[in-house]
All heavy atoms as atom14 arrays in JSON, in Angstrom:
{
  "sequence": "MEKPVETIKSVRRNQEGDILNVRTSGEREIGHQEAIFELKNGTISDPEGKMGESLE",
  "atom14_mask": [
    [1, 1, 1, 1, 1, 1, 1, 1, 0, 0, 0, 0, 0, 0],
    [1, 1, 1, 1, 1, 1, 1, 1, 1, 0, 0, 0, 0, 0],
    [1, 1, 1, 1, 1, 1, 1, 1, 1, 0, 0, 0, 0, 0],
    [1, 1, 1, 1, 1, 1, 1, 0, 0, 0, 0, 0, 0, 0],
    [1, 1, 1, 1, 1, 1, 1, 0, 0, 0, 0, 0, 0, 0],
    [1, 1, 1, 1, 1, 1, 1, 1, 1, 0, 0, 0, 0, 0],
    [1, 1, 1, 1, 1, 1, 1, 0, 0, 0, 0, 0, 0, 0],
    [1, 1, 1, 1, 1, 1, 1, 1, 0, 0, 0, 0, 0, 0],
    [1, 1, 1, 1, 1, 1, 1, 1, 1, 0, 0, 0, 0, 0],
    [1, 1, 1, 1, 1, 1, 0, 0, 0, 0, 0, 0, 0, 0],
    [1, 1, 1, 1, 1, 1, 1, 0, 0, 0, 0, 0, 0, 0],
    [1, 1, 1, 1, 1, 1, 1, 1, 1, 1, 1, 0, 0, 0],
    [1, 1, 1, 1, 1, 1, 1, 1, 1, 1, 1, 0, 0, 0],
    [1, 1, 1, 1, 1, 1, 1, 1, 0, 0, 0, 0, 0, 0],
    [1, 1, 1, 1, 1, 1, 1, 1, 1, 0, 0, 0, 0, 0],
    [1, 1, 1, 1, 1, 1, 1, 1, 1, 0, 0, 0, 0, 0],
    [1, 1, 1, 1, 0, 0, 0, 0, 0, 0, 0, 0, 0, 0],
    [1, 1, 1, 1, 1, 1, 1, 1, 0, 0, 0, 0, 0, 0],
    [1, 1, 1, 1, 1, 1, 1, 1, 0, 0, 0, 0, 0, 0],
    [1, 1, 1, 1, 1, 1, 1, 1, 0, 0, 0, 0, 0, 0],
    [1, 1, 1, 1, 1, 1, 1, 1, 0, 0, 0, 0, 0, 0],
    [1, 1, 1, 1, 1, 1, 1, 0, 0, 0, 0, 0, 0, 0],
    [1, 1, 1, 1, 1, 1, 1, 1, 1, 1, 1, 0, 0, 0],
    [1, 1, 1, 1, 1, 1, 1, 0, 0, 0, 0, 0, 0, 0],
    [1, 1, 1, 1, 1, 1, 0, 0, 0, 0, 0, 0, 0, 0],
    [1, 1, 1, 1, 0, 0, 0, 0, 0, 0, 0, 0, 0, 0],
    [1, 1, 1, 1, 1, 1, 1, 1, 1, 0, 0, 0, 0, 0],
    [1, 1, 1, 1, 1, 1, 1, 1, 1, 1, 1, 0, 0, 0],
    [1, 1, 1, 1, 1, 1, 1, 1, 1, 0, 0, 0, 0, 0],
    [1, 1, 1, 1, 1, 1, 1, 1, 0, 0, 0, 0, 0, 0],
    [1, 1, 1, 1, 0, 0, 0, 0, 0, 0, 0, 0, 0, 0],
    [1, 1, 1, 1, 1, 1, 1, 1, 1, 1, 0, 0, 0, 0],
    [1, 1, 1, 1, 1, 1, 1, 1, 1, 0, 0, 0, 0, 0],
    [1, 1, 1, 1, 1, 1, 1, 1, 1, 0, 0, 0, 0, 0],
    [1, 1, 1, 1, 1, 0, 0, 0, 0, 0, 0, 0, 0, 0],
    [1, 1, 1, 1, 1, 1, 1, 1, 0, 0, 0, 0, 0, 0],
    [1, 1, 1, 1, 1, 1, 1, 1, 1, 1, 1, 0, 0, 0],
    [1, 1, 1, 1, 1, 1, 1, 1, 1, 0, 0, 0, 0, 0],
    [1, 1, 1, 1, 1, 1, 1, 1, 0, 0, 0, 0, 0, 0],
    [1, 1, 1, 1, 1, 1, 1, 1, 1, 0, 0, 0, 0, 0],
    [1, 1, 1, 1, 1, 1, 1, 1, 0, 0, 0, 0, 0, 0],
    [1, 1, 1, 1, 0, 0, 0, 0, 0, 0, 0, 0, 0, 0],
    [1, 1, 1, 1, 1, 1, 1, 0, 0, 0, 0, 0, 0, 0],
    [1, 1, 1, 1, 1, 1, 1, 1, 0, 0, 0, 0, 0, 0],
    [1, 1, 1, 1, 1, 1, 0, 0, 0, 0, 0, 0, 0, 0],
    [1, 1, 1, 1, 1, 1, 1, 1, 0, 0, 0, 0, 0, 0],
    [1, 1, 1, 1, 1, 1, 1, 0, 0, 0, 0, 0, 0, 0],
    [1, 1, 1, 1, 1, 1, 1, 1, 1, 0, 0, 0, 0, 0],
    [1, 1, 1, 1, 0, 0, 0, 0, 0, 0, 0, 0, 0, 0],
    [1, 1, 1, 1, 1, 1, 1, 1, 1, 0, 0, 0, 0, 0],
    [1, 1, 1, 1, 1, 1, 1, 1, 0, 0, 0, 0, 0, 0],
    [1, 1, 1, 1, 0, 0, 0, 0, 0, 0, 0, 0, 0, 0],
    [1, 1, 1, 1, 1, 1, 1, 1, 1, 0, 0, 0, 0, 0],
    [1, 1, 1, 1, 1, 1, 0, 0, 0, 0, 0, 0, 0, 0],
    [1, 1, 1, 1, 1, 1, 1, 1, 0, 0, 0, 0, 0, 0],
    [1, 1, 1, 1, 1, 1, 1, 1, 1, 0, 0, 0, 0, 0]
  ],
  "atom14_positions": [
    [[7.83, -4.62, -4.18], [7.07, -4.97, -2.95], [5.57, -4.86, -3.27], [5.12, -3.9, -3.82], [7.49, -4.01, -1.77], [7.04, -4.48, -0.48], [7.89, -3.51, 0.83], [6.56, -3.58, 2.04], [0.0, 0.0, 0.0], [0.0, 0.0, 0.0], [0.0, 0.0, 0.0], [0.0, 0.0, 0.0], [0.0, 0.0, 0.0], [0.0, 0.0, 0.0]],
    [[4.86, -5.81, -2.77], [3.41, -5.89, -3.05], [2.67, -4.9, -2.22], [2.95, -4.71, -1.02], [2.9, -7.3, -2.81], [1.57, -7.53, -3.44], [1.2, -9.02, -3.31], [2.05, -9.83, -3.69], [0.03, -9.26, -2.9], [0.0, 0.0, 0.0], [0.0, 0.0, 0.0], [0.0, 0.0, 0.0], [0.0, 0.0, 0.0], [0.0, 0.0, 0.0]],
    [[1.73, -4.22, -2.84], [0.9, -3.2, -2.1], [-0.13, -3.89, -1.16], [-0.7, -4.91, -1.55], [0.16, -2.37, -3.21], [-0.62, -1.22, -2.67], [-1.32, -0.44, -3.77], [-2.04, 0.73, -3.32], [-2.73, 1.43, -4.38], [0.0, 0.0, 0.0], [0.0, 0.0, 0.0], [0.0, 0.0, 0.0], [0.0, 0.0, 0.0], [0.0, 0.0, 0.0]],
    [[-0.27, -3.48, -0.03], [-1.27, -4.11, 0.94], [-2.69, -3.97, 0.37], [-3.03, -2.97, -0.27], [-1.11, -3.34, 2.28], [-0.43, -2.09, 1.95], [0.33, -2.31, 0.62], [0.0, 0.0, 0.0], [0.0, 0.0, 0.0], [0.0, 0.0, 0.0], [0.0, 0.0, 0.0], [0.0, 0.0, 0.0], [0.0, 0.0, 0.0], [0.0, 0.0, 0.0]],
    [[-3.46, -5.01, 0.6], [-4.84, -5.0, 0.17], [-5.69, -4.06, 1.0], [-5.67, -4.11, 2.25], [-5.43, -6.44, 0.2], [-6.87, -6.43, -0.14], [-4.67, -7.36, -0.71], [0.0, 0.0, 0.0], [0.0, 0.0, 0.0], [0.0, 0.0, 0.0], [0.0, 0.0, 0.0], [0.0, 0.0, 0.0], [0.0, 0.0, 0.0], [0.0, 0.0, 0.0]],
    [[-6.46, -3.17, 0.37], [-7.42, -2.26, 1.02], [-8.67, -3.02, 1.35], [-9.02, -4.06, 0.7], [-7.73, -1.11, 0.11], [-6.57, -0.18, -0.24], [-6.99, 0.94, -1.09], [-7.78, 1.81, -0.66], [-6.57, 0.92, -2.25], [0.0, 0.0, 0.0], [0.0, 0.0, 0.0], [0.0, 0.0, 0.0], [0.0, 0.0, 0.0], [0.0, 0.0, 0.0]],
    [[-9.37, -2.54, 2.38], [-10.68, -3.14, 2.7], [-11.79, -2.11, 2.48], [-11.51, -0.96, 2.31], [-10.74, -3.61, 4.22], [-10.5, -2.44, 5.02], [-9.74, -4.66, 4.53], [0.0, 0.0, 0.0], [0.0, 0.0, 0.0], [0.0, 0.0, 0.0], [0.0, 0.0, 0.0], [0.0, 0.0, 0.0], [0.0, 0.0, 0.0], [0.0, 0.0, 0.0]],
    [[-12.95, -2.61, 2.24], [-14.13, -1.73, 2.13], [-14.55, -1.15, 3.42], [-14.79, -1.87, 4.4], [-15.27, -2.5, 1.39], [-14.87, -2.87, 0.01], [-16.54, -1.69, 1.5], [-15.92, -3.66, -0.77], [0.0, 0.0, 0.0], [0.0, 0.0, 0.0], [0.0, 0.0, 0.0], [0.0, 0.0, 0.0], [0.0, 0.0, 0.0], [0.0, 0.0, 0.0]],
    [[-14.52, 0.19, 3.47], [-14.8, 0.9, 4.76], [-16.29, 1.2, 4.78], [-16.93, 1.08, 5.88], [-13.98, 2.15, 4.75], [-13.95, 2.93, 5.97], [-12.94, 4.0, 5.86], [-13.02, 5.07, 6.94], [-12.02, 6.06, 6.7], [0.0, 0.0, 0.0], [0.0, 0.0, 0.0], [0.0, 0.0, 0.0], [0.0, 0.0, 0.0], [0.0, 0.0, 0.0]],
    [[-16.85, 1.69, 3.7], [-18.24, 2.01, 3.69], [-18.89, 1.9, 2.27], [-18.13, 1.97, 1.3], [-18.56, 3.41, 4.22], [-17.97, 4.39, 3.36], [0.0, 0.0, 0.0], [0.0, 0.0, 0.0], [0.0, 0.0, 0.0], [0.0, 0.0, 0.0], [0.0, 0.0, 0.0], [0.0, 0.0, 0.0], [0.0, 0.0, 0.0], [0.0, 0.0, 0.0]],
    [[-20.16, 1.68, 2.24], [-20.83, 1.54, 0.95], [-22.0, 2.54, 0.96], [-22.79, 2.57, 1.9], [-21.38, 0.1, 0.75], [-22.25, 0.0, -0.49], [-20.19, -0.88, 0.71], [0.0, 0.0, 0.0], [0.0, 0.0, 0.0], [0.0, 0.0, 0.0], [0.0, 0.0, 0.0], [0.0, 0.0, 0.0], [0.0, 0.0, 0.0], [0.0, 0.0, 0.0]],
    [[-22.11, 3.32, -0.08], [-23.24, 4.24, -0.22], [-24.25, 3.71, -1.21], [-23.91, 3.27, -2.3], [-22.75, 5.63, -0.7], [-23.78, 6.72, -0.38], [-23.28, 8.08, -0.67], [-23.6, 8.36, -2.08], [-22.97, 9.24, -2.8], [-21.97, 9.93, -2.39], [-23.28, 9.46, -4.04], [0.0, 0.0, 0.0], [0.0, 0.0, 0.0], [0.0, 0.0, 0.0]],
    [[-25.52, 3.67, -0.79], [-26.61, 3.07, -1.63], [-27.7, 4.12, -1.9], [-27.84, 5.07, -1.16], [-27.23, 1.86, -0.87], [-26.23, 0.78, -0.58], [-26.91, -0.32, 0.23], [-26.01, -1.37, 0.57], [-25.8, -2.46, -0.12], [-26.47, -2.65, -1.21], [-24.9, -3.35, 0.31], [0.0, 0.0, 0.0], [0.0, 0.0, 0.0], [0.0, 0.0, 0.0]],
    [[-28.42, 3.91, -2.96], [-29.62, 4.73, -3.24], [-30.81, 4.32, -2.48], [-30.73, 3.31, -1.74], [-29.84, 4.89, -4.76], [-30.24, 3.56, -5.37], [-30.54, 2.6, -4.71], [-30.26, 3.52, -6.73], [0.0, 0.0, 0.0], [0.0, 0.0, 0.0], [0.0, 0.0, 0.0], [0.0, 0.0, 0.0], [0.0, 0.0, 0.0], [0.0, 0.0, 0.0]],
    [[-31.91, 4.92, -2.65], [-33.17, 4.59, -1.92], [-33.63, 3.12, -2.24], [-34.22, 2.48, -1.4], [-34.25, 5.5, -2.25], [-34.04, 6.82, -1.68], [-35.13, 7.84, -2.01], [-35.87, 7.7, -3.04], [-35.32, 8.92, -1.26], [0.0, 0.0, 0.0], [0.0, 0.0, 0.0], [0.0, 0.0, 0.0], [0.0, 0.0, 0.0], [0.0, 0.0, 0.0]],
    [[-33.38, 2.6, -3.43], [-33.66, 1.26, -3.74], [-32.72, 0.21, -3.22], [-32.95, -1.02, -3.36], [-33.76, 1.04, -5.27], [-34.94, 1.8, -5.91], [-34.73, 3.28, -6.06], [-33.56, 3.67, -6.41], [-35.63, 4.04, -5.93], [0.0, 0.0, 0.0], [0.0, 0.0, 0.0], [0.0, 0.0, 0.0], [0.0, 0.0, 0.0], [0.0, 0.0, 0.0]],
    [[-31.63, 0.68, -2.65], [-30.71, -0.29, -2.05], [-29.54, -0.6, -2.99], [-28.66, -1.42, -2.63], [0.0, 0.0, 0.0], [0.0, 0.0, 0.0], [0.0, 0.0, 0.0], [0.0, 0.0, 0.0], [0.0, 0.0, 0.0], [0.0, 0.0, 0.0], [0.0, 0.0, 0.0], [0.0, 0.0, 0.0], [0.0, 0.0, 0.0], [0.0, 0.0, 0.0]],
    [[-29.53, -0.02, -4.17], [-28.41, -0.26, -5.1], [-27.19, 0.5, -4.7], [-27.23, 1.56, -4.24], [-28.82, 0.21, -6.56], [-30.05, -0.5, -7.03], [-30.26, -1.7, -6.8], [-30.88, 0.19, -7.72], [0.0, 0.0, 0.0], [0.0, 0.0, 0.0], [0.0, 0.0, 0.0], [0.0, 0.0, 0.0], [0.0, 0.0, 0.0], [0.0, 0.0, 0.0]],
    [[-26.01, -0.17, -4.9], [-24.79, 0.49, -4.5], [-24.4, 1.56, -5.51], [-24.39, 1.34, -6.69], [-23.63, -0.61, -4.39], [-23.92, -1.61, -3.28], [-22.29, 0.08, -4.22], [-22.96, -2.73, -3.22], [0.0, 0.0, 0.0], [0.0, 0.0, 0.0], [0.0, 0.0, 0.0], [0.0, 0.0, 0.0], [0.0, 0.0, 0.0], [0.0, 0.0, 0.0]],
    [[-24.08, 2.8, -4.95], [-23.65, 3.86, -5.81], [-22.15, 3.96, -5.82], [-21.53, 3.99, -6.89], [-24.19, 5.2, -5.2], [-25.69, 5.27, -5.2], [-26.09, 6.56, -4.53], [-26.25, 5.24, -6.62], [0.0, 0.0, 0.0], [0.0, 0.0, 0.0], [0.0, 0.0, 0.0], [0.0, 0.0, 0.0], [0.0, 0.0, 0.0], [0.0, 0.0, 0.0]],
    [[-21.54, 3.91, -4.66], [-20.01, 3.93, -4.6], [-19.54, 3.37, -3.32], [-20.38, 3.08, -2.41], [-19.41, 5.29, -4.9], [-19.98, 6.38, -3.98], [-20.3, 6.09, -2.8], [-20.1, 7.58, -4.42], [0.0, 0.0, 0.0], [0.0, 0.0, 0.0], [0.0, 0.0, 0.0], [0.0, 0.0, 0.0], [0.0, 0.0, 0.0], [0.0, 0.0, 0.0]],
    [[-18.25, 3.08, -3.28], [-17.61, 2.42, -2.18], [-16.4, 3.18, -1.72], [-15.65, 3.71, -2.56], [-17.14, 1.0, -2.63], [-16.4, 0.26, -1.54], [-18.4, 0.13, -3.03], [0.0, 0.0, 0.0], [0.0, 0.0, 0.0], [0.0, 0.0, 0.0], [0.0, 0.0, 0.0], [0.0, 0.0, 0.0], [0.0, 0.0, 0.0], [0.0, 0.0, 0.0]],
    [[-16.24, 3.4, -0.41], [-15.03, 4.03, 0.16], [-14.16, 2.95, 0.75], [-14.59, 2.06, 1.45], [-15.36, 5.07, 1.19], [-14.07, 5.76, 1.73], [-14.4, 6.89, 2.64], [-15.18, 7.93, 1.94], [-14.67, 9.01, 1.27], [-13.31, 9.0, 1.16], [-15.39, 9.88, 0.73], [0.0, 0.0, 0.0], [0.0, 0.0, 0.0], [0.0, 0.0, 0.0]],
    [[-12.84, 2.96, 0.39], [-11.88, 2.01, 0.83], [-11.11, 2.47, 2.07], [-11.1, 3.63, 2.31], [-10.92, 1.55, -0.27], [-10.08, 2.62, -0.57], [-11.67, 1.15, -1.52], [0.0, 0.0, 0.0], [0.0, 0.0, 0.0], [0.0, 0.0, 0.0], [0.0, 0.0, 0.0], [0.0, 0.0, 0.0], [0.0, 0.0, 0.0], [0.0, 0.0, 0.0]],
    [[-10.37, 1.51, 2.67], [-9.6, 1.94, 3.84], [-8.42, 2.83, 3.38], [-7.88, 3.58, 4.2], [-8.95, 0.7, 4.49], [-8.22, -0.09, 3.52], [0.0, 0.0, 0.0], [0.0, 0.0, 0.0], [0.0, 0.0, 0.0], [0.0, 0.0, 0.0], [0.0, 0.0, 0.0], [0.0, 0.0, 0.0], [0.0, 0.0, 0.0], [0.0, 0.0, 0.0]],
    [[-8.11, 2.89, 2.06], [-7.07, 3.82, 1.56], [-7.68, 5.15, 1.21], [-7.08, 5.98, 0.53], [0.0, 0.0, 0.0], [0.0, 0.0, 0.0], [0.0, 0.0, 0.0], [0.0, 0.0, 0.0], [0.0, 0.0, 0.0], [0.0, 0.0, 0.0], [0.0, 0.0, 0.0], [0.0, 0.0, 0.0], [0.0, 0.0, 0.0], [0.0, 0.0, 0.0]],
    [[-8.97, 5.38, 1.62], [-9.73, 6.64, 1.38], [-9.97, 6.94, -0.07], [-10.15, 8.05, -0.49], [-8.96, 7.84, 2.02], [-8.87, 7.78, 3.54], [-10.29, 7.64, 4.26], [-11.25, 8.25, 3.82], [-10.33, 6.84, 5.25], [0.0, 0.0, 0.0], [0.0, 0.0, 0.0], [0.0, 0.0, 0.0], [0.0, 0.0, 0.0], [0.0, 0.0, 0.0]],
    [[-9.97, 5.86, -0.9], [-10.44, 6.02, -2.33], [-11.9, 5.8, -2.35], [-12.47, 4.97, -1.72], [-9.72, 4.98, -3.16], [-8.3, 5.14, -3.32], [-7.64, 4.22, -4.33], [-7.99, 2.82, -4.05], [-8.39, 1.97, -4.9], [-8.64, 2.3, -6.18], [-8.64, 0.66, -4.51], [0.0, 0.0, 0.0], [0.0, 0.0, 0.0], [0.0, 0.0, 0.0]],
    [[-12.55, 6.62, -3.21], [-14.0, 6.37, -3.5], [-14.1, 5.89, -4.93], [-13.71, 6.55, -5.84], [-14.76, 7.72, -3.3], [-16.23, 7.45, -3.13], [-16.95, 8.6, -2.57], [-16.62, 9.0, -1.42], [-17.82, 9.21, -3.22], [0.0, 0.0, 0.0], [0.0, 0.0, 0.0], [0.0, 0.0, 0.0], [0.0, 0.0, 0.0], [0.0, 0.0, 0.0]],
    [[-14.63, 4.67, -5.02], [-14.74, 4.0, -6.38], [-16.21, 3.63, -6.66], [-17.0, 3.46, -5.73], [-13.8, 2.82, -6.53], [-14.14, 1.73, -5.37], [-12.36, 3.26, -6.4], [-13.32, 0.49, -5.5], [0.0, 0.0, 0.0], [0.0, 0.0, 0.0], [0.0, 0.0, 0.0], [0.0, 0.0, 0.0], [0.0, 0.0, 0.0], [0.0, 0.0, 0.0]],
    [[-16.53, 3.51, -7.91], [-17.89, 3.13, -8.3], [-18.16, 1.65, -8.09], [-17.16, 0.82, -7.77], [0.0, 0.0, 0.0], [0.0, 0.0, 0.0], [0.0, 0.0, 0.0], [0.0, 0.0, 0.0], [0.0, 0.0, 0.0], [0.0, 0.0, 0.0], [0.0, 0.0, 0.0], [0.0, 0.0, 0.0], [0.0, 0.0, 0.0], [0.0, 0.0, 0.0]],
    [[-19.4, 1.23, -8.18], [-19.8, -0.12, -7.91], [-19.07, -1.14, -8.82], [-18.59, -2.17, -8.38], [-21.36, -0.16, -8.08], [-21.94, -1.47, -7.83], [-22.94, -2.0, -8.52], [-21.54, -2.48, -7.0], [-23.3, -3.24, -8.12], [-22.43, -3.56, -7.17], [0.0, 0.0, 0.0], [0.0, 0.0, 0.0], [0.0, 0.0, 0.0], [0.0, 0.0, 0.0]],
    [[-19.15, -0.89, -10.15], [-18.5, -1.83, -11.06], [-17.03, -1.94, -10.85], [-16.43, -3.01, -10.91], [-18.79, -1.45, -12.51], [-20.23, -1.51, -12.92], [-20.76, -2.96, -12.73], [-20.05, -3.92, -13.11], [-21.95, -3.12, -12.29], [0.0, 0.0, 0.0], [0.0, 0.0, 0.0], [0.0, 0.0, 0.0], [0.0, 0.0, 0.0], [0.0, 0.0, 0.0]],
    [[-16.34, -0.85, -10.56], [-14.89, -0.8, -10.27], [-14.65, -1.64, -8.97], [-13.68, -2.4, -8.91], [-14.38, 0.57, -10.16], [-12.85, 0.67, -9.99], [-12.27, 2.02, -9.93], [-12.99, 3.01, -10.14], [-11.08, 2.13, -9.71], [0.0, 0.0, 0.0], [0.0, 0.0, 0.0], [0.0, 0.0, 0.0], [0.0, 0.0, 0.0], [0.0, 0.0, 0.0]],
    [[-15.48, -1.44, -8.03], [-15.31, -2.2, -6.72], [-15.42, -3.7, -6.98], [-14.61, -4.47, -6.48], [-16.32, -1.79, -5.7], [0.0, 0.0, 0.0], [0.0, 0.0, 0.0], [0.0, 0.0, 0.0], [0.0, 0.0, 0.0], [0.0, 0.0, 0.0], [0.0, 0.0, 0.0], [0.0, 0.0, 0.0], [0.0, 0.0, 0.0], [0.0, 0.0, 0.0]],
    [[-16.4, -4.18, -7.8], [-16.49, -5.56, -8.06], [-15.31, -6.03, -8.84], [-14.77, -7.14, -8.51], [-17.78, -5.81, -8.95], [-19.06, -5.56, -8.09], [-17.86, -7.23, -9.52], [-20.34, -5.7, -8.87], [0.0, 0.0, 0.0], [0.0, 0.0, 0.0], [0.0, 0.0, 0.0], [0.0, 0.0, 0.0], [0.0, 0.0, 0.0], [0.0, 0.0, 0.0]],
    [[-14.78, -5.28, -9.77], [-13.6, -5.61, -10.55], [-12.43, -5.8, -9.6], [-11.66, -6.81, -9.64], [-13.34, -4.63, -11.65], [-12.11, -4.84, -12.35], [-12.07, -5.82, -13.42], [-10.94, -4.12, -12.14], [-10.91, -6.03, -14.15], [-9.71, -4.38, -12.89], [-9.75, -5.32, -13.87], [0.0, 0.0, 0.0], [0.0, 0.0, 0.0], [0.0, 0.0, 0.0]],
    [[-12.23, -4.86, -8.7], [-11.1, -4.88, -7.74], [-11.25, -6.02, -6.76], [-10.22, -6.66, -6.39], [-10.9, -3.56, -7.04], [-10.42, -2.48, -8.02], [-9.81, -1.28, -7.38], [-9.36, -1.41, -6.17], [-9.83, -0.19, -7.94], [0.0, 0.0, 0.0], [0.0, 0.0, 0.0], [0.0, 0.0, 0.0], [0.0, 0.0, 0.0], [0.0, 0.0, 0.0]],
    [[-12.42, -6.34, -6.31], [-12.59, -7.43, -5.42], [-12.22, -8.78, -6.14], [-11.58, -9.62, -5.52], [-14.05, -7.56, -4.97], [-14.54, -6.57, -3.82], [-15.99, -6.48, -3.78], [-13.95, -7.11, -2.5], [0.0, 0.0, 0.0], [0.0, 0.0, 0.0], [0.0, 0.0, 0.0], [0.0, 0.0, 0.0], [0.0, 0.0, 0.0], [0.0, 0.0, 0.0]],
    [[-12.66, -8.92, -7.36], [-12.35, -10.2, -8.08], [-10.81, -10.31, -8.33], [-10.33, -11.41, -8.43], [-13.05, -10.18, -9.46], [-14.61, -10.45, -9.19], [-15.43, -10.49, -10.49], [-16.87, -10.78, -10.13], [-17.68, -10.82, -11.34], [0.0, 0.0, 0.0], [0.0, 0.0, 0.0], [0.0, 0.0, 0.0], [0.0, 0.0, 0.0], [0.0, 0.0, 0.0]],
    [[-10.16, -9.13, -8.51], [-8.7, -9.13, -8.7], [-7.88, -9.19, -7.45], [-6.7, -9.33, -7.49], [-8.29, -7.89, -9.49], [-8.53, -8.02, -10.99], [-8.74, -9.07, -11.49], [-8.62, -6.89, -11.68], [0.0, 0.0, 0.0], [0.0, 0.0, 0.0], [0.0, 0.0, 0.0], [0.0, 0.0, 0.0], [0.0, 0.0, 0.0], [0.0, 0.0, 0.0]],
    [[-8.56, -9.14, -6.31], [-7.85, -9.11, -5.05], [-7.17, -7.81, -4.62], [-6.37, -7.83, -3.71], [0.0, 0.0, 0.0], [0.0, 0.0, 0.0], [0.0, 0.0, 0.0], [0.0, 0.0, 0.0], [0.0, 0.0, 0.0], [0.0, 0.0, 0.0], [0.0, 0.0, 0.0], [0.0, 0.0, 0.0], [0.0, 0.0, 0.0], [0.0, 0.0, 0.0]],
    [[-7.52, -6.7, -5.32], [-6.91, -5.4, -5.01], [-7.55, -4.87, -3.68], [-6.91, -4.08, -2.94], [-7.21, -4.42, -6.11], [-6.81, -5.0, -7.32], [-6.36, -3.15, -5.93], [0.0, 0.0, 0.0], [0.0, 0.0, 0.0], [0.0, 0.0, 0.0], [0.0, 0.0, 0.0], [0.0, 0.0, 0.0], [0.0, 0.0, 0.0], [0.0, 0.0, 0.0]],
    [[-8.89, -5.16, -3.45], [-9.54, -4.77, -2.25], [-10.26, -6.02, -1.71], [-10.45, -6.99, -2.39], [-10.56, -3.64, -2.49], [-11.64, -4.02, -3.43], [-9.82, -2.36, -2.87], [-12.8, -2.96, -3.57], [0.0, 0.0, 0.0], [0.0, 0.0, 0.0], [0.0, 0.0, 0.0], [0.0, 0.0, 0.0], [0.0, 0.0, 0.0], [0.0, 0.0, 0.0]],
    [[-10.62, -5.99, -0.4], [-11.31, -7.08, 0.16], [-12.6, -6.56, 0.95], [-12.57, -5.31, 1.27], [-10.46, -7.9, 1.14], [-10.1, -7.09, 2.24], [0.0, 0.0, 0.0], [0.0, 0.0, 0.0], [0.0, 0.0, 0.0], [0.0, 0.0, 0.0], [0.0, 0.0, 0.0], [0.0, 0.0, 0.0], [0.0, 0.0, 0.0], [0.0, 0.0, 0.0]],
    [[-13.52, -7.4, 1.2], [-14.73, -7.05, 1.86], [-14.94, -8.01, 3.06], [-15.9, -8.85, 2.97], [-15.88, -7.08, 0.89], [-17.19, -6.5, 1.46], [-17.14, -5.92, 2.55], [-18.24, -6.72, 0.81], [0.0, 0.0, 0.0], [0.0, 0.0, 0.0], [0.0, 0.0, 0.0], [0.0, 0.0, 0.0], [0.0, 0.0, 0.0], [0.0, 0.0, 0.0]],
    [[-14.03, -8.01, 4.05], [-14.19, -8.98, 5.14], [-15.5, -8.88, 5.88], [-15.9, -9.88, 6.47], [-13.01, -8.68, 6.02], [-12.65, -7.27, 5.69], [-13.05, -7.09, 4.28], [0.0, 0.0, 0.0], [0.0, 0.0, 0.0], [0.0, 0.0, 0.0], [0.0, 0.0, 0.0], [0.0, 0.0, 0.0], [0.0, 0.0, 0.0], [0.0, 0.0, 0.0]],
    [[-16.1, -7.75, 5.92], [-17.37, -7.58, 6.68], [-18.59, -7.78, 5.85], [-19.77, -7.69, 6.37], [-17.42, -6.15, 7.37], [-16.29, -5.95, 8.37], [-16.32, -4.54, 8.95], [-17.35, -3.88, 8.87], [-15.29, -4.14, 9.49], [0.0, 0.0, 0.0], [0.0, 0.0, 0.0], [0.0, 0.0, 0.0], [0.0, 0.0, 0.0], [0.0, 0.0, 0.0]],
    [[-18.45, -8.09, 4.57], [-19.57, -8.36, 3.64], [-20.45, -7.14, 3.41], [-21.62, -7.29, 3.17], [0.0, 0.0, 0.0], [0.0, 0.0, 0.0], [0.0, 0.0, 0.0], [0.0, 0.0, 0.0], [0.0, 0.0, 0.0], [0.0, 0.0, 0.0], [0.0, 0.0, 0.0], [0.0, 0.0, 0.0], [0.0, 0.0, 0.0], [0.0, 0.0, 0.0]],
    [[-19.9, -5.96, 3.38], [-20.68, -4.69, 3.18], [-21.27, -4.6, 1.84], [-22.28, -3.99, 1.66], [-19.85, -3.5, 3.47], [-19.38, -3.4, 4.94], [-18.68, -2.13, 5.23], [-18.35, -2.16, 6.76], [-17.72, -0.95, 7.17], [0.0, 0.0, 0.0], [0.0, 0.0, 0.0], [0.0, 0.0, 0.0], [0.0, 0.0, 0.0], [0.0, 0.0, 0.0]],
    [[-20.65, -5.27, 0.78], [-21.29, -5.18, -0.54], [-22.42, -6.23, -0.68], [-23.23, -6.15, -1.64], [-20.28, -5.32, -1.59], [-19.44, -4.09, -1.72], [-18.38, -3.98, -3.16], [-19.46, -4.23, -4.54], [0.0, 0.0, 0.0], [0.0, 0.0, 0.0], [0.0, 0.0, 0.0], [0.0, 0.0, 0.0], [0.0, 0.0, 0.0], [0.0, 0.0, 0.0]],
    [[-22.52, -7.23, 0.23], [-23.61, -8.17, 0.21], [-23.74, -8.99, -1.06], [-22.72, -9.39, -1.68], [0.0, 0.0, 0.0], [0.0, 0.0, 0.0], [0.0, 0.0, 0.0], [0.0, 0.0, 0.0], [0.0, 0.0, 0.0], [0.0, 0.0, 0.0], [0.0, 0.0, 0.0], [0.0, 0.0, 0.0], [0.0, 0.0, 0.0], [0.0, 0.0, 0.0]],
    [[-24.97, -9.16, -1.43], [-25.27, -10.02, -2.62], [-24.9, -9.42, -3.92], [-25.03, -10.06, -4.97], [-26.81, -10.29, -2.57], [-27.7, -9.13, -2.9], [-27.85, -8.17, -1.74], [-27.57, -8.4, -0.6], [-28.24, -6.95, -2.13], [0.0, 0.0, 0.0], [0.0, 0.0, 0.0], [0.0, 0.0, 0.0], [0.0, 0.0, 0.0], [0.0, 0.0, 0.0]],
    [[-24.43, -8.21, -4.04], [-24.1, -7.58, -5.31], [-22.96, -8.24, -5.99], [-22.72, -8.0, -7.19], [-23.83, -6.12, -5.14], [-22.66, -5.93, -4.41], [0.0, 0.0, 0.0], [0.0, 0.0, 0.0], [0.0, 0.0, 0.0], [0.0, 0.0, 0.0], [0.0, 0.0, 0.0], [0.0, 0.0, 0.0], [0.0, 0.0, 0.0], [0.0, 0.0, 0.0]],
    [[-22.23, -9.14, -5.36], [-21.14, -9.89, -5.99], [-21.58, -11.08, -6.76], [-20.78, -11.67, -7.52], [-20.11, -10.25, -4.91], [-19.35, -9.07, -4.2], [-18.5, -9.69, -3.17], [-18.63, -8.32, -5.22], [0.0, 0.0, 0.0], [0.0, 0.0, 0.0], [0.0, 0.0, 0.0], [0.0, 0.0, 0.0], [0.0, 0.0, 0.0], [0.0, 0.0, 0.0]],
    [[-22.79, -11.54, -6.59], [-23.25, -12.76, -7.18], [-23.6, -12.55, -8.62], [-23.93, -11.5, -9.05], [-24.47, -13.35, -6.47], [-24.01, -13.69, -5.05], [-25.16, -14.12, -4.14], [-26.32, -14.06, -4.68], [-24.98, -14.37, -3.02], [0.0, 0.0, 0.0], [0.0, 0.0, 0.0], [0.0, 0.0, 0.0], [0.0, 0.0, 0.0], [0.0, 0.0, 0.0]]
  ]
}
């Protein structure tokens, strides 16, 4: 059975606005690069666009 896709719940940034880490709806805290990798693989989703332009 396929695991349900988690969503991004919150994003923590430094003073310059760079993403430090991401908390998912599954209560996992992952780093910025891991979050981008998981978004591209479809493991997590960002329906509210909380990661913004960092995906480009």
